[in-house]
N, C-alpha and C positions, 0 to 999 in steps of 0.2 A: 619668234615666240608661237606664232600660229603653226609653223612647221613643226616645232617640238611637240606642241598639243596634239598634232594629227598623228605623229609618229607613236606617241604614247597610247592613243586611242587604238591604233592599228595594232600595236604589240599586245594590249590587253585582249582585244577581240580574238586574234590569232591564238593567244593561249588558251582562251576558253573554248575556242572551237576545237583544240586539240583533245579535250576530254571527251571520252566516250559517252554513248547514251546512257548506259547504267549509272555513270558517274555524275550525268547531269541530273538524273532522277534523285540520287542522294544528295546532290547540292540543294535541290528544291526541298527535300526532306529537312535539311540542316536550317533552312530559312523558316521553317514552319515551326521549329522547336525552339524553346527558350534554353540557352547554353550557359548558365552563369559561371561555371566552373572552367569553361573553354575546354570541354572534352573533347569537342569536335574541331579543334583548331588544326589538326593535321588534314583535315578534308580540304584540300586546296584544288582549285580548279585550273591549276597549272599543270596538274599530273595529267598523264594520258589515260590512265585507268585508276579506279579506286584501290586497287588491291593492296597499296601499301598504308591505307588510311587505318586510323585506330578503330578497331572493333570490326573490321572487314576481313572476311576470307574469301578467296576465289579459287576457281577451279584453275590449277597449274597449266592446264592444256590450253583452255580457252579464255583464261582471263575473266570469266563470268563470275558474278558475285553468288556464293553459295550460302553464306553465313553472316548474320550481323548480330553482335553482342554488344549492346549498350547498357548492360546492367551496372547499376551503382555509379552512374555518371552524372545524376542529379538533373537530367533534363526533363523539360515539362512541355506540355501542351497535348492537343488531341492526338488520337492514333493516327500515324501517317500512312493512309491507304495507298499512297504513291508507291510505296516499297512492293506491293503486290505486282507492279509492272516488271520486276525483276524476275525473269522467267525461270531462272534455275535456283532461286532462293529456296533452301530447304530448312534453315533454322534461323529464328528470330527471337531475340530476348531483350526486353525493356525492363528487367527485374528490378526492384527497388528505386524507382524513379517517380516523377510526378505526372504520369500520363493521365489526363483527366477526360472528362466528358464520357460519351458513351462509346462502346465498341461497335463500329459501323457494320451495317450489313454486307457492305461489299468486301469484307475480309475474306469472302468466299473466292475472290479473285486470285488469292495466293495458292494456286492449284497444286504446286509442288512442295509446299510447306509440310515438313515432318515434326518439327519441333517449334511449339509456341510457348513462351514464359513471358507473362505480363504480370507476374506476382508482385505485391508490394506497391501498388500504384493507387490512383484515384478514380478508377472506372466506376461508373454508375449505370443505371437502368437495368433492363433485362438482358439476360444472355442472348446473344444472336442465335436465332434458329439456323442461320446459314453456316454456322461453324461446321456443322455435320456434313456440309458439302465439300469440305477439303479430303479428297479421297485418299491422301497419303499421310494424314495426321497421326502421329503416334504418341506425342507427348503434349498435354494441355495443362498449363498451370496457371490459374487465376486466383491464387490465394491472396488474402488480405487486400480486396477491394471493397466496393460497395455495391456489387450487383445484387438485385432484389427480384422477387417474383418467382415464378416456377422455373424449373429445370425444363427446356424445351422438349417436346415429344420427339423432335427430329433427331435428337442425340441418340436414339436407339439406331440410327442408320449409319453410325461410324463404322467404317470398314476395317481399320487397321490400328485404332486407338488402343494404347496399352496402358497409359497413365493419365488419369483425370483427377486434379485437385482443385477443390473449390472451398477451402478452409477459410474460415473468418469473412465471410461476406454477410449479406442480409437475405439470403434466400429464404422464403417463408411459405412456399407450398409444401407439398407432401414429398417425401422420399419416393420417387417414382420406381414401381417394379420393373418398368420396361428397359432400365438400364442393363438388365441381364442379357438383352439381345446383343450387346457388344461383346461378342464372345471372345474377342482378343484381349480383353482387359485384364491387366495384372495387378494394378493399383487403383483403388477407389477410396478417396479421401473426401468426405463430406463435412469433416467435424466443424463445431462451433458456428453453426448457422441457426436461426430461430424458425427451423421448419415447423409446420403445423403438427400438433401431437399426434403421433401415430406408431403403428407397430413396425418392426423390422419386417420387410417384405419377405415372406417365405421362399420367393422365387430366387432370392439371393443364393440359395443354396445350389443353384445351377451353374454358377460362374465357375466353369471348368478350369480356367486359367488363373484365377485371382490368387494373388500371393499376400496383398495387403488390403485389409478392410479397416478403415477409421471412421466410426460414426460417433465419436465422442462429442457430448453436448449438443444433441439434435433433437431434443424433445422426444425421444423414444419412449414408449409406454408398453404395456403388456409384457409377455413373457418371450425369453430368447427363442426363437423357432428351432425345433430339431434339425431342420434341413441344413443348417449351417454346418452340421457335422459331416456334410457331403463335400466340403471344400478341401479336397485332398493335398492341394498345393499351397494352401493358406500357411503363411508364416507369421503374420502378425494380426491379432485380432483386438480392436480398441472399441469398447462400448461404454466407456466411462462416462461419468456425470450425465446420466439420464434418469428415468424414472422407471427403469425396468423392475419387475416384480417376479414372484415365483422362484423356483429353484433353478440351479445351473444344470442344463439338460446334460444327460449321460452322453448323448451323441457327440458332445465336444471332445470327449476322450478319443474320438475316431480322428481327430486332426493330428495326423502323425508327423506333419511337417512343421508344425507351428513352433515358433521360437518365443514369442510374447504373446500373453493374454492379459488384458486390461479391463476389469470389470468393476473398478472402485467407484465409489459414490453413487450407488443405486439403492434399490429396496429389496435385493435379493434375499431369499430365506432358504431354510433348510440346510442340509450339510454339503460338503464338497462331493461330487459324484464319485461312485467306484470306478475302477479301471484307469486311473491317471497314470498308472505305470506305463500305459501305451504312449504317452506323450514323451517319447524319448529324446526328441529334440528341444524340449521346453528349457528356457533358461531363466525367463522372467515372469513371474505370476503375481498379479495383484488384484485381490478381491476385497480390499479394504473398504471401510465405511459402508458396510452393508448390514444385514440382520441375520448373517449365517450362524450356524450353531453346530454342535456335535464336536467330534475329535478331529483333529488334523491328520489326514490319513498319512500312514507310514509310507505308502507307495509314492505320494507326492514328495516326501522328504527324501525318497532314494534316487530321484531324479538329480542330474548334474546342474542343480540351480545355481544362478548367479544372483538373484534377487528374490526375496519372497516378502510379500507385503499383505498381512492379513489383520492389520489393526482395526480397532473399533467394530469389533463383531461380538458375538457370544460364544466363541469356542471355549470349550472346556477340555479337561484330561491333560495329559502330559504332552510335552513336546517330543516328537519321535527322535531317538539318538541319531538316526540315519542323516539327519540334516547336517551333522558335524563332519559327514564323510565327503560332502560335496567339494571338489578340488577347486572350484571358482566362486565360492559364495563370498560377495563382498557387502551384502545388504540383507539385514534380517530385522523387520519391524513387526512386532506382535503385541503392542500396547493395547491396553484398555480391551482386554479379554477376561476369561476366567480360568486361564491355565494354572495348573497346579504341578506339584512335583518338582524335580530338579532340572537345571540345564544340563545338557550333555557336558561331561567334564573335559572332553576333547574339542569342545566348540572352539574354532579359530586355529586348530593345530593343523589342519589340512588345507586351508583357504585363506587368502589375504583379506581377512574381515575388515571392514571400514566403518560400518554404521550397524550398531546394535541398539535396539530400543525394545525392552519387554516390560516397561512400566505399566502400572495398574493392573497386575495379575495377583495371583496367590502362590507365586513360585517360592520355593524354599531351597535350602542347601547352601553350598558355599559358591562363590563365585569362581567360575573356571579359570585356571591359571593359564591357559594357553590362548586367551582372547587375543593377545597382541603378539602372537608367535611370529608373524610375517612383519611386524613393525609398522603397520599401516592403518591401525584402529584409530579413528578419529572421534567417535562419540560413543560413550557407553552410558546408557540411560536405563536405570533399574528402580526408579522410585516407586513408592508404594507397593512393595512385596514383603516377603519375609525371609530374605536371605540373611544368613548368619555366618559366624566365624569371622576370620580376618581378611583384610584385603590382600590378595596375592602380592608377593614381593615383585614378581614379574611385571606388574603394571607400573612399578615406580621406574622402569627403564623404556616406557613406551612414550617416546618423544613426539610421536605423531598426534597425541591426544589433544583435542581442543575443548572437549566438553565431557565433564564427569559429573553424573548426577546418581548418587547412591542413597539419598535420603529416604526416610520412612521405612527402614528396614530393622533387623536386629543384629546388625554387625557390630563387632566389638574389637578390642585389642588396640594397639598403637597404629597409626596410619604410617606405611612404609616412608622412610625418611625422603627418598627420592621423588615420592608422588607430591609432596608440598611444592617442589621446585621445577616441575616440568614446564618448558619455556613457551609451549604453544597453548597451554589450557587458558581459556577465558572464563569459564564458569566451573566451580569446584563446589558441589553441593553435597554435604555429609549430614544434613539435618535429621534430627530425631533418631539416633542410634545410641550405641553405648560405647563409642570411642573413648580411649583414655590417652594420657600421656600429653606432653607439650605440643606446641606448634613448632616444627623444626626450623633451624636457622636456614636451612636450605631454600626457604620461601623466597629468599632474596632473588633466586634464579627464575622465578615465575614472572617474566617480564611482561606476559601478555594478560595476566590475570586481572579481570575486571569485577568479578564477583566471588567472594568468599563466604560461604553460607555454612556453618557449623553449629547452629542452635541445638540446645537440647541433647547434649552428650555429656561425656565426664572428663573433657579435656582439662588439664591443670597447668600449673606452672606459670611464669612470667610470660607476657606477650613479648616476642623477641624484637629487639632494636630493628632487625632486617625487615620486619614488615613495613616500615616506613620507606622502603625502597621501591615499593610496588607503584610506579608511576601511573598506571592505569586503573588502580583500584577504585571502583565507584561504589561498592557496596560491601561492608563487613559486618556479618552478623554472627555473633558468638555468645548469644544469650544463654543462660541456665546451664552454664558449665562450673568449672571450679577454678577459672584463672584468678590469680592472685597478684600482688605487688602493684606497682603503679604503671600507668600508661607510659609506653616508651616516648622520649621525647621526639623521635623521629616521626611519630605519626602525624605530626602537624605538616609535614611535608607532602601529604597525600592531597595534591591540589585537585583531583578529581572525585574525591570521595563526596558522595552524595547521602549516603546512609550508614550510620554507625550505630549498631545496636548490641551492647554488652550487658543488658540488665541481667540480674540474677547471678552475679559471680561474687568473688571476694576481692575485688580490686580496691586499692586504697591509695593514699596520698593525694597530693594536689594535681589538678588538670594542668597539663604542660602550657608554658607560654607559647603565644603564636597561633591559638586556635582561630583567630580571626582569619587565617589564611585559607580556611575551609570556605571558600567562597561558594561552593556548589552544595553545601551541605543542606539536605532537605529534612532529614530526620535524625534526631541525636537522643538516644535513650541510654542512659547510664543508671537506671533506677535500681534499687536494691544491691547496693555495693557498699563500701565503707570509705568512699572519697570524702576528703576534707579540705579545709581552707576556703577561700573566697570563691565564688563564682566569677570566672574570668569576665572582664568587661568586653572582651573580643567577641563573645557570643552574641552580643548586640549588634555586630557587624556581618553577622550571617544573613545576608539580604534575602535569601529564598528559604530560610528555614521556616517550617510550619509545624514541626512536631519536636517539643522538648520536654523531656521527663528526665528530672533529676532527683526524683523523690527517694525516700528511705536511704539517705546517705548521712554524712556528718558535716556538710557544708555550713559554714559560718559567715558572718558579716552581713552586709546590706545587699539586697537585690539590686543588680545593676540597672541603672535607670534606663539604659540603651535596650533593654527588652521591650520597651514600649515601642520601638521602631519595627518590631517583626510583625509579620502577618500570620500569627500562630493559630492553628486549628486545635492544638492541644497544648497546655502549659501546666506542668505538675511539679511543684517545688516543695511539696508536702513532706513532713516527717524528717526535717533537718535541724539545724541549730541557727537558722537565720534570725536576724534582729533589724531594728530600725523600722522606718516607715516603708509601707508599701507603695510602690510607684502610683501615681494619681489614676492611670488609666486602668490598673487592676484593682483598685480599692472599690470593689463593687462585690455585692453578694453573690453574683454568679460565679465569681472567682474563689470563693471561699474554700471550695475543696482543693484547690491548687496550693494553698498556704498553710492549711490546718497542720497541727503537730510541730510548730515552730514556736516554742514558748516565748520568745523575745520579740516575736514579730508584731508590729503595731498597725493600725489602719483603722479606717471607719467600717470595718466589718465586724459586726457583733460577735463576740465569742473567741476572737484571736487575742485579745489582751486582757487576761484576767485582772481584775481590780481597777480598771480603768474605764470600764464601760458604765458603772453606775453613776459617776459623777457627771458624766456627759448625757446621761440617758434623758433627764427632763428637758434639757435644752434641745436635744435631738428630737424629742417627741413634738415639742413646740414648733420646731422648724417644719417638721413633717405636716403639721396641721396647717401651717401657714401656706405651705406650697399646695396642699389640697385645695384650701379655699381659693387660691388664685386660680387654680386649674378650673374649678367650677365656674368662677367669673369669666375666664377666657372662653369657655365652652359656650356659655350663653351667649356672650358678645359674638362668638364666631357663627352661631346658628344664625342670629339675626343677620349679620352681614351677609352670610351666604345666601340668605332667602332674597335679599334685595339684589345681590349680584347675580343670582341665577335668573331672576326675573328679567333683568336687564339683558342677560346673555341670550335667552329665548328670543326676545325681540330682534337683537341684533343678528341673531341666527337665521331667523325668517327673512330678514332683509338681504342677508348674504347669499341666500339661495339663488337668487337671479343672476349671480356673477358665475355660475358654475357652467362649464361646457362639457356636453357629453359626446364621447366618440364610441360607438358601438361596432363590435366585430361580428354578432350574431343577431338574430331576431330576439327582442327582449319583451319580457312581459312585465316590466316594472320601469320606473323613472328614477332620475337622479335624486329627486325629492325624498322618495321612499328609502334610498340608501342613506341620505344625509340624517334623516330623522333618528336613525337607529345607531349611530356612531357615538354610543355612551360607554362610559368605562364598565358599565356592568357587562357589556358584550364583548369585551376584549378577551381573546383566547390565546394572545402570544405576543411578545415584543422582543426587539432586537436591535442592532446597530443602526439598521436603516428605517425602522418604523414599527408601527403596531399593526396587528391583524384583528378584525373583528368578525364575529359571527352575526349575520344579519339575517332574521327570518322574515320573508316577504309576506305580503297580504295573502298570497294564493297558498301559503304554507311551505313553500320550498325555502331552502337556506342557500346563501351565497357567503364567500369568505371576501372581505374587503381589506386590501393591504393599504394603509395611510402612510405615506412616506414622509418622514421628517422634512421640514422646511428646508429647501436647498436654494442657494443663490442662483439667479437667472441672470442671463447676459442680456444687456439692452441692445436692440436693434438701431439701425439708423433711423427708424422711425419710433424712436421711444417716446416722443412728444405725442404720438397717436395712441400710446397705450400698448404697443405691441412688445413683446417679449420673447425671448427665444428660450425654450425649455432646455433643463439641464441635459447634457449629452447622455448620461446614464439612464434617465427616465426615457429618453427617446428610444434608446437602444433596447430597453427592456420591452416596451410596448411594441416596437417595430418586430422583434424577434418574436414575442409570445403570441402576438396577433396572427402570425402565420403559421404556428404550430398546429398540427392535426395529428395527434398520436395518442394511443391508448394509454400510455404510461404518463402522460403529461396532463396536468389539469388545464381545463379550457379557461381561457381569458375571455369573459363576456363583454366587458367594456372597461373604458377609462374615464375618469371625470378630472378636470383640471380647473384650476383657479390661479390667481397670481401668486399666492403663497402656500398652495397645497396641491398635492396630486393623490389621487385614488385609483387603485387598481381592483376591479371586481372579478373574482375567480369563481369557478364552479367549487362547491364546498365539499370538502373530503372529510368524513367523520373519523374521529380517533387518530388524527394525525397532529403531530406537535409543530409548534412554530419552526423548530430546528429542521423538521423535515421539509415544511414549507420552503424555508430559507435555502435548503439544499436543492430542492426541485426547481426553484425559480432563480437560482443565482445567475449573474451573468457571466460566471466563469465557464465559458464554453471552450472545448478545444475543436480543432478544425473538423475532426470527424463528426462531432455533434452537430456543428453549424451545418454541416453538408448533408448529414444522413439522419438527423434527428434521433441518433441512437444513444441512448444513456447507459453506462456501464462503469465497472470499477475503474477501467483505464481513464474515463472521463473525470472521475473522482481524483485520481492521481494527478492528472493534468492541473486540476484545481488546486490541489495541495501544493503543486510546484509554483503556481502563481503566488499563493500566500507565502512561501519561502522566499520568492524573488521579492516581495514587497519588504520582508524583514531585513533582507540583506542590502537592498538598495535605499530603503527608507522612502520609496516612492509610491505613489498612488496607482492602481492598476490602469486607470484612464486619465490622461493628463493632456492639455493642449500642447505641452512641451515636445509630445512625441510626434506631432505632425499627424501623418496618416497611420502612424504605427500604433501598437499597444505595448504594454510593459515588456512582454516576451520578446518581440521584435527589437524594442529600444535596448534591451540588455545584450541581445545577440549582436546588433550592429556595433555597439560600443566596444564588445570585447574583440569583435573581428578588427575594428579600425583603430582603437586606443588602447585596448588591453584591460585586465581585470580591474586594475587600480581605479578607472574612470566609472566602474559601476558600483563599487562597494560604497555604502554610506560612510561619508567621513566622520560621522559621530561615533561610529564603532572603534573600539579600542584596537589600535594596530598591533598589539601583541597578540591578538587572536586572528590574524591574517590568513594564516595556514588553514586554520579550522574554517573561517568564514569562506575561504575559496573551495574548500571541499563540500560545505553545504551549498554554495552556489552551483557546484557541478551537480549535486543531488537534484537541484531544482531544474536544471537544464535537462538531465535525464527524465524527470517527471513530465516535462513540457515537450518531449520528443513528438515531432509531427505525426510519426506512426504509432498508433496506440499499442501495437503488438510489442514495440521495443521499449515501451515504458515499464519500469520495474513494478512489482506488485507492492501493495502498501506494507505488507509484512517486511519485505526487502528494504523499502525506504528507512523503515524504523531500525532495521538492523545495521544499514549503512550509517544512520546517524549514530548509533551506538559504537561503530568502528572508528569514528572519527578521532584522531589523536593517536590511535594505536600504531605501532611500527610493525613492518614487515607483514601487512595484511593482504595477502594475495592468494586467492583460493580458487580451484578450478570451478569454472562457471558452466559445467555441464554434467549432467548425471551419467557417469560413465557407462558406456556400452548399451545405454537403453534407447531403442528406436522410439521416437516420440513425435507426434504431430503437433506439439504445443509449441515448437520453435523456441521462443526466448523465456518461456514461463520458468524453466528451471534455472536459467541463468539468473533470473531476477531473484530466485530464492536462495541461491547458494553462492553466487559470486561476488566479488568485490567491485565497487564502481570505478568507472573511468572517466576521464575528462571528455568532453564532446569531441566528435571528429572535426577535422578542418572543413569549413564550408557548411557546417550545419545550420548556421543562422540564416544564410541565403536560401538553403533547402527549405527552412522553415517558413520563409516569408511567401514562397509560391504555393502554399496551401490555402492562401485567401482567394477564393474565386470570384470573379465578377465584382458584384456589388456587395458581396458578404465578406464581413470582417468580424474577426474575433473580438468580442467585448469582454473584458474581464473585470472581476471584482472579488471581494472576500468571499470565502466559503466558511459555514459553521464548522468550528472545530470539532465540536461533538459529533457531528456527521461524519468527518473524516475518521475520527477514532472509533465510531461504531463499525466503519469499514475495516480498520485495522483489526479490531477485535473479532469479526466475523471469520477471519482465516483461522484454520484449524492449527493447533499447535499441540504436539504430543507432551510438551513440558507442563501442561495445565497451567499457563500464565493466565493472571487475572487482569481485568481491566485496568486496575491501578498500576500493574507492571508496565503496560504500555504507555500509560500516562507518565510514569516515571522515566521511561525510556526516552520520550521525547522532551520532557521537562529537563533532562540531564544537560542538555546543551542550550538550554534557555539562557543561561548566564551570558553567553556570547552576545546576546541581544538585551542586555540588562536593561538599557534605557527604555525597551518597549515593555518591559515585565511581562513577557510571554509565558514564564513559568507559572505566574499566577493565573494568568488568564485561561491556560488550558486546563489546569485543575478545576477551576470554577465552571468552566463551560462543560466539562464532563459531568460534573455533579447536578448542573442545572436541571436536566430533565426530571 
């Protein structure tokens, strides 16, 4: 045995000794990193060289390591400076991993390094000034980290640097002019950093070799300097999302090499500069969301443009006809201007037009027949104009269309038959025109249609039976037309239908059997028709219905008693032929207008039943007087009782003050007794699911906000007999986190007061802030980025929304002892990886919705992605929720041909969602650093909806549209009644 052990040790030692020195350095690097996915498993110490290892490249002549590429391997740990001992290393990439801590100063030891990519990691601290000591460095990408502070002045010493990208960090100094000293620079990308507000350095005009300049969302102010016109090699200029003012300098027309100019979302004024015909290489121009005025220059439209975005400005005049001659034009968005005249009638004839939006202008004339000449048109948005004539027959063959919005124009004639049945159209909007004729039976082919909006036209005839074949239809609005006949029996097959509005037609007959199958119906308006027969009892089974209007019809019989089960915001059954007793819940004066005009309807509402009210009037009056007398007696008794109770309460309150414990985090000018004396109902400024908020004015005249948490159970310790208790984990987490925060955007926590059955948090008072906002600001729903960087942004809100979705899907609380050291997000991920989705989904949810629930779960996982940049926007989350259940939904997740520094933003706005990649959960767990863990709890729904509503949308959607978009899928979680809570939360402010 001893001989065998000796030989084993000898064999292992000899194999290790066979690996060369560079291999040993890499072995030590492997030991310093966490490798949960075994990406480094091929790094074996039994090899003589590391040249065959994953991610390693060597010089074939010397077997010396020249390149290390460990991007997307999910490794974690501090930056391994040991790699700088590899003398011939020229390229190093750790992109999209979990490299954390700070970037060490001794990185300057990598003297031969030419390419360094540390993007999408968790690095913090300031940028090392020693980076400039790398004499051969040409490429530096530190995108998507948490670097802060200034750009070091030593960066001016880079000798060969060609590319520097610092996108999505926390750099908060000024944009330094000395960067122009890097004469070899070809790309400068500083986008999405909270720089100190400042001007674009005029010195940047001296970048003789610069090809790409991206300064979007950098807190730029002032005017665009004329000197930028000297950048003769510049191909891409992006100054979007800043606070730039003044006019666009005419010097920019000297950028003869420029391919893309992005100036959107600033405050630029004046007209577009003269001389734009000199920009012969320009393909994409975006100056939308400014205050530009004047005419769109003809010389701009003569250029070979691919994309032109000038929406949300004040442009007037006609659209130059030259825009239709561009051979590659795929995007034209000019909505919300003051354009007049006609669209070029050959628009789309010479180019593969894909997106057209000219809404909210004063355009006239006919819709060009050549818009879909190349068969690639996806969106045609023309609402709020004065277009006239008929819809071109050619559009009925455009099978690429997904959104058609022609509402609020002067269009007429019959809709082309084929247009009703286009297979990919999800939104078909013809509202407020003068269209006539019936809905074609070809509508049966519109398999993807979810919204059919054709109100206020002259459509006539019967509703076709084929309309019941639209399995994805969620909204059908056909009010104020001339439809007649009865509703087709197939309409009850529309399981996704949430809104049916057919008021103001000539429809008749009885409502079809089976309306109780409309489980998602939220609004039902059939007023002003000629319907007859009984009101179906099945309407009372529509659990999410909150708007019901059947007025001005010929309904007869009794009111279904089941209507009392509904939570209706509006009920109108007036002007029918109903009879019998009114259900007790509605037999009140406040509902009188809902039942008036039904001669045979009885109830305790005066005036509804002629001839019956007089006999009961005296008795009714006597009853009311008795009730009044009893009320007066109870009032007097209550006042006396309250007086004695209040006096005893004051005494008990004074005695209880001695039991409070104060923990302060700043120097205080007040005591806990002064706070406790002011916790009266008169000082309440807000309340929510976790407690109440009081405004307390102190004796020194200053005000503080006091958050009183609802009583929470406390766990007894082993020393319970000594009176010791352990505070609830959620309260400890909130105090521990908020007491450490020092940030200009986070309200200061002065102190906390605790007692056995109550907890108080005392904050700095913020005037004109609602409790919803306080709840949003101080929620425990933190993502890893916020917990580590204290940066709050839209992506943090999206993370919080993802946690809310996980609570709904799993039926679990965000913090629970059952998770052990994990939170809800980690618990979900671990169980999906180890046991599968079925072990995560709440067993109370209906199994028939398993596919939809799984998709919602995927959305939650996307929202809680550990990298904020990879989370979808809130608008995309709403769209993904609306796409659930639709078939064949796969759409390109990238803005074709457009160079963009925004990485995944376009994907979040345009693409369909995908399930999480393998290993995502273990990747997520390592974002928890040291002692810091993510604590999660609920986030105010109204706060999230406000975030959704803040996104710009050319379709002029209202807040209610977004509420309906989310409420649409609330029935999947019917046990939680989320549909109701969303609507109420939105309206509560």
